[in-house]
DOFIZA-405889 format. One record per residue (C-alpha): residue number from 0; x, y negated, z; residue in one letter. Coordinates in steps of 0.5 Angstrom, whole numbers, plus 500, padded with zeros to 3 digits. Example, Ala and Ser with C-alpha at 12.3 -4.5 7.8 and 13.67 -1.06 7.14 Angstrom:
2
+-----+-----+-----+-----+------+
: pos :   x :   y :   z : code :
+-----+-----+-----+-----+------+
:   0 : 525 : 509 : 516 :    a :
:   1 : 527 : 502 : 514 :    s :
+-----+-----+-----+-----+------+
# end
This chain:
179
+-----+-----+-----+-----+------+
: pos :   x :   y :   z : code :
+-----+-----+-----+-----+------+
:   0 : 233 : 783 : 180 :    m :
:   1 : 233 : 782 : 174 :    e :
:   2 : 230 : 786 : 167 :    t :
:   3 : 235 : 787 : 161 :    a :
:   4 : 232 : 790 : 154 :    t :
:   5 : 236 : 794 : 149 :    v :
:   6 : 235 : 798 : 144 :    a :
:   7 : 239 : 803 : 141 :    g :
:   8 : 235 : 809 : 137 :    g :
:   9 : 231 : 814 : 140 :    c :
:  10 : 229 : 811 : 147 :    f :
:  11 : 228 : 818 : 150 :    w :
:  12 : 235 : 818 : 150 :    c :
:  13 : 237 : 811 : 153 :    t :
:  14 : 233 : 811 : 158 :    e :
:  15 : 236 : 818 : 160 :    a :
:  16 : 242 : 815 : 159 :    i :
:  17 : 240 : 808 : 165 :    f :
:  18 : 237 : 812 : 168 :    k :
:  19 : 244 : 815 : 171 :    r :
:  20 : 247 : 809 : 173 :    l :
:  21 : 246 : 806 : 180 :    k :
:  22 : 243 : 799 : 181 :    g :
:  23 : 239 : 801 : 175 :    v :
:  24 : 231 : 800 : 180 :    l :
:  25 : 228 : 803 : 174 :    s :
:  26 : 227 : 803 : 166 :    v :
:  27 : 222 : 803 : 162 :    t :
:  28 : 222 : 807 : 154 :    s :
:  29 : 217 : 802 : 149 :    g :
:  30 : 217 : 798 : 143 :    y :
:  31 : 220 : 790 : 143 :    a :
:  32 : 222 : 785 : 138 :    g :
:  33 : 215 : 786 : 133 :    g :
:  34 : 209 : 783 : 131 :    k :
:  35 : 204 : 789 : 132 :    e :
:  36 : 201 : 787 : 139 :    k :
:  37 : 201 : 794 : 144 :    n :
:  38 : 204 : 798 : 139 :    p :
:  39 : 203 : 805 : 138 :    t :
:  40 : 210 : 811 : 137 :    y :
:  41 : 205 : 812 : 130 :    d :
:  42 : 204 : 805 : 128 :    q :
:  43 : 213 : 804 : 130 :    i :
:  44 : 214 : 809 : 126 :    h :
:  45 : 210 : 807 : 120 :    s :
:  46 : 216 : 802 : 120 :    g :
:  47 : 211 : 796 : 119 :    d :
:  48 : 210 : 793 : 126 :    t :
:  49 : 218 : 791 : 127 :    g :
:  50 : 219 : 795 : 134 :    h :
:  51 : 224 : 798 : 136 :    a :
:  52 : 224 : 803 : 140 :    e :
:  53 : 226 : 799 : 147 :    s :
:  54 : 229 : 801 : 153 :    i :
:  55 : 228 : 796 : 160 :    q :
:  56 : 231 : 796 : 166 :    v :
:  57 : 230 : 792 : 172 :    t :
:  58 : 237 : 792 : 175 :    f :
:  59 : 239 : 789 : 182 :    d :
:  60 : 246 : 785 : 181 :    p :
:  61 : 249 : 785 : 187 :    a :
:  62 : 251 : 793 : 185 :    v :
:  63 : 251 : 794 : 177 :    i :
:  64 : 253 : 786 : 171 :    s :
:  65 : 249 : 786 : 167 :    y :
:  66 : 255 : 786 : 162 :    k :
:  67 : 257 : 793 : 165 :    t :
:  68 : 250 : 795 : 162 :    l :
:  69 : 251 : 793 : 156 :    l :
:  70 : 257 : 797 : 156 :    e :
:  71 : 254 : 802 : 157 :    v :
:  72 : 250 : 801 : 152 :    f :
:  73 : 255 : 800 : 146 :    f :
:  74 : 260 : 805 : 149 :    g :
:  75 : 253 : 809 : 147 :    t :
:  76 : 250 : 810 : 142 :    h :
:  77 : 253 : 806 : 135 :    d :
:  78 : 253 : 800 : 134 :    p :
:  79 : 255 : 800 : 127 :    t :
:  80 : 250 : 803 : 123 :    t :
:  81 : 244 : 799 : 122 :    l :
:  82 : 237 : 802 : 121 :    n :
:  83 : 240 : 809 : 124 :    r :
:  84 : 242 : 814 : 130 :    q :
:  85 : 244 : 819 : 127 :    g :
:  86 : 239 : 823 : 124 :    y :
:  87 : 234 : 819 : 126 :    d :
:  88 : 233 : 812 : 121 :    q :
:  89 : 229 : 807 : 120 :    g :
:  90 : 229 : 799 : 123 :    t :
:  91 : 227 : 803 : 129 :    e :
:  92 : 231 : 805 : 130 :    y :
:  93 : 236 : 799 : 129 :    r :
:  94 : 242 : 797 : 134 :    s :
:  95 : 239 : 790 : 138 :    v :
:  96 : 240 : 787 : 144 :    i :
:  97 : 233 : 781 : 147 :    f :
:  98 : 236 : 778 : 151 :    y :
:  99 : 232 : 775 : 156 :    h :
: 100 : 237 : 768 : 158 :    s :
: 101 : 242 : 764 : 156 :    p :
: 102 : 246 : 768 : 160 :    e :
: 103 : 244 : 773 : 158 :    q :
: 104 : 246 : 772 : 150 :    e :
: 105 : 253 : 769 : 152 :    t :
: 106 : 255 : 776 : 156 :    q :
: 107 : 252 : 779 : 150 :    a :
: 108 : 255 : 776 : 144 :    l :
: 109 : 262 : 775 : 148 :    a :
: 110 : 263 : 783 : 149 :    v :
: 111 : 260 : 784 : 143 :    k :
: 112 : 266 : 779 : 140 :    e :
: 113 : 271 : 783 : 145 :    r :
: 114 : 270 : 791 : 141 :    l :
: 115 : 270 : 787 : 135 :    a :
: 116 : 276 : 783 : 135 :    a :
: 117 : 279 : 790 : 140 :    e :
: 118 : 277 : 794 : 133 :    d :
: 119 : 272 : 800 : 138 :    t :
: 120 : 270 : 801 : 131 :    y :
: 121 : 272 : 803 : 125 :    d :
: 122 : 266 : 799 : 122 :    k :
: 123 : 264 : 792 : 122 :    p :
: 124 : 259 : 792 : 129 :    i :
: 125 : 250 : 790 : 127 :    v :
: 126 : 247 : 790 : 133 :    t :
: 127 : 243 : 784 : 134 :    e :
: 128 : 243 : 780 : 139 :    i :
: 129 : 236 : 777 : 139 :    v :
: 130 : 231 : 772 : 144 :    p :
: 131 : 226 : 777 : 148 :    y :
: 132 : 220 : 775 : 146 :    t :
: 133 : 215 : 782 : 149 :    a :
: 134 : 216 : 787 : 151 :    f :
: 135 : 211 : 795 : 151 :    y :
: 136 : 211 : 800 : 155 :    p :
: 137 : 210 : 807 : 150 :    a :
: 138 : 204 : 812 : 151 :    e :
: 139 : 206 : 817 : 158 :    a :
: 140 : 208 : 822 : 154 :    e :
: 141 : 216 : 820 : 153 :    h :
: 142 : 216 : 817 : 160 :    k :
: 143 : 221 : 820 : 164 :    d :
: 144 : 222 : 825 : 157 :    y :
: 145 : 229 : 828 : 158 :    y :
: 146 : 227 : 829 : 166 :    d :
: 147 : 221 : 834 : 163 :    n :
: 148 : 224 : 836 : 158 :    n :
: 149 : 232 : 838 : 159 :    k :
: 150 : 231 : 844 : 155 :    n :
: 151 : 228 : 842 : 149 :    a :
: 152 : 232 : 843 : 143 :    p :
: 153 : 232 : 835 : 143 :    y :
: 154 : 235 : 833 : 150 :    c :
: 155 : 240 : 840 : 149 :    r :
: 156 : 243 : 837 : 142 :    i :
: 157 : 242 : 829 : 143 :    i :
: 158 : 241 : 827 : 150 :    i :
: 159 : 245 : 832 : 154 :    d :
: 160 : 252 : 830 : 151 :    p :
: 161 : 251 : 822 : 151 :    k :
: 162 : 250 : 823 : 159 :    i :
: 163 : 257 : 827 : 159 :    q :
: 164 : 260 : 822 : 155 :    k :
: 165 : 258 : 817 : 160 :    l :
: 166 : 260 : 821 : 166 :    m :
: 167 : 266 : 822 : 163 :    k :
: 168 : 268 : 815 : 161 :    h :
: 169 : 265 : 811 : 169 :    f :
: 170 : 270 : 817 : 173 :    k :
: 171 : 276 : 814 : 167 :    e :
: 172 : 275 : 809 : 170 :    k :
: 173 : 273 : 810 : 176 :    v :
: 174 : 281 : 814 : 177 :    k :
: 175 : 285 : 807 : 173 :    k :
: 176 : 281 : 803 : 177 :    e :
: 177 : 283 : 806 : 184 :    y :
: 178 : 289 : 810 : 182 :    q :
+-----+-----+-----+-----+------+
# end
C-alpha cells in the first residue's frame, strides 16, 4: 500500500471524490503544509497556521496508480486559482501535492508539466509540489462529511457536480480505451 497527500480546496470535496475510486482503501480529511502541530479547523481558518485543508489517501498501486490519482486531483479542482476554490478563499484552500518519495515528486512534476504543455487550462497551473512533512487528521465531524450530509446545500451544490464530473470522465475514458 502507498500513501498520497494532496490539497485542492475543501477537504469534504476531495474526500468524497477519492473515496469513490477503485483501489483507494481509505481517505482521511485533515491538515498539512503548515507549522502548527495538531491544528483545529478554526485555527487553520485563521490563516496563521500555514496548513491547507488536505486529504491523505491510502491506495493499492496494483489497482490504481499514483499518476491516476494525480489526474483525478487535477481534474476535479481548479489548479490555476491561487488560494481559492470557488467561494472558498484563503491559503487553507490552496492547491498542493505533498510528495512522499522522490518517485512521487517526479510523477507530480511530470503530470503538471504535461497538463501545462497541453494547454489544459486557460491560465498557468499554480499547484505547489512540496515534500510531505506531517498530516493531522481533522475533527470527527469532518470525517465522511459528504456521505453523512448528502442533502446539505453545500453537498448538493458543490460536491455532487464534482462527483458527476469524475464519473463522466471515467466512463468516457473506459469507453475510449475499450472500443
